[in-house]
N, C-alpha and C positions, 0 to 999 in steps of 0.2 A: 606726248605731245613734241611737235616739230617746231621749229622756231621756222617762221615765214612773213616775207614781205609782198605786199601785194600793193595795188594802186588801183582807187577807184578810177582813173584816168585809161586804163586799159588794162586786158588781160595780161599773164604771163604768156610770151611769142605771138602775142596778137600786134597790133597793129598801133600804133604812137600817134596819138591826133595831131594834127598840123599846130594847132594852137603851142604846143610845146615845143617845136620844131622854129628851124630860121625862116621858114616859108608862115609863118603865122606869127603869135607873141613871141615867141622864146621863153615861155615863164616854164618851170619847173611842175612838173606831175605831183597831185598827192601821194605821198606814199602811207602805209600804216605797217605796224609788225605787232605779230602776235608769238608768245609761247618763247619769251628771251630766257635765258636759264637763270637761275635766282642769285647766282652770284656775279651777275654781270656788273662790272665797274662804269663801264661807257660802250658806246658804239660807235663803229667808224661805216661812213658810207660812201662808196665809191660809183661811180657809174663812167663805164668807159666802152670803146667800140673796138674791137680784136678785128675788123673789116676794112680798116683805113690802107689806102683811100677807096679800094678797089674790093669788093668782096669776092673777087676773080683773082685778083692776084695780093689779096692783101700785105702792107708791108709794115704796120706799125700798128701799135693799139692806141687811139684817141683816146683823152682823158674829158670827159666832160665835165665833172661836178667834184667836188671832195669835201667832205666834212669829217670832222672827229671829236672826240669826248664827248661826242651826243650824251646828254645823261638817262641813266635807266628807268629815268621815271616817266620820260618822254615813248609816248609808243605810235606819235604821226608825226608827219611835215606836213603843212596845207600846202595848196596849190598857191605856184608864183610866193613861195617863201624871200623873202628879205633878208637883211644880214641881220637888222635889227628885230626880226622875228624870229629867230632860231631859238630853238631852248637855251636856258641859261648854260652856261660854259662851253657851249657848242664852239668850235672852233673850225676855219676851211683854210683847205689846202689850196694848189694853184692849181689851175685846170691846161690844157695845150694851148689855149689862146695867151697864155702868161696873165690871167688875170683869176681872183676867187669869183666865187656866184657858180649859177649853173648859165650850162650854154648846151643849148639844144642841138638835138639832131640836124644834121646839114650836109646829109651824102654827096658828095660830087658822081660817083653813079652806082646803080646798083642798089640792091635793098639790103642795108647795116641793120645787125644785131646792136642792141645795145644792152648792155646787162650792168644793172643796178643791183651792187652786192653791198648788204647789210652785215657787218662781224661783230660780234660781241666780244668782249674783251673782259679779262679779268683784272685790269686796273685801268688807271685814268694815265693818260700821256701827259708827257710835260708839253708844253708850249712850244711847238717846232717852229715858229714866226713861218709860215703858209710853207709847206713843204710840197713836195711834187709827191705823186703819187708812189713813187720810189722810194723818197726819202721816209713816208708815211708807213710804207709797208716793211722797210727795216726796223723801222719804231716798233712794229706791232707783232715781230718775230717772238713765238714763246707766250703769246698772250691771247690768241684767236681761241676761245669756248666753244663758238659757234659761229654758222655763217649759213645767211638766207640770199634767194638769188632771185631774180624778178629781169625778165628777158623780154623787151620792147622792138618791134622792127618796124623800121621807115623807109619808105622809096620816095623822094622826091617826085614829081609830077611837074612833067615841062610845060 
């Protein structure tokens, strides 16, 4: 069995619907996962775009969403999940808009790839006080026991 991340909103390598982007309602897609390792103590979700600002000449990876300490009893996040509807114990990190929560695709040019990365950890992380992706990845070091990935694509239509 393989740790798997899926979305009923879009297929892997498929187009992300506009409702999940700045051109629509900017709401988080529904996500679900299966077959996490039995010794999982917590999950981490990082959604980012390595193609910013231009896929032809990327200069940075733009972070869209960070969640950590998702309990292993959870198997999904509903569409448009709000902070108060996150699974009990789940904490948020800060995205590149300098805020917590989901920020949808809004590429200035070209078709961008949005990596939805789910990590199974063998530990529960301490409260990192709204960490950046770099801070969270440092705390995760040595604790990742499985990784699942879902890639969505988005291109703005003028």
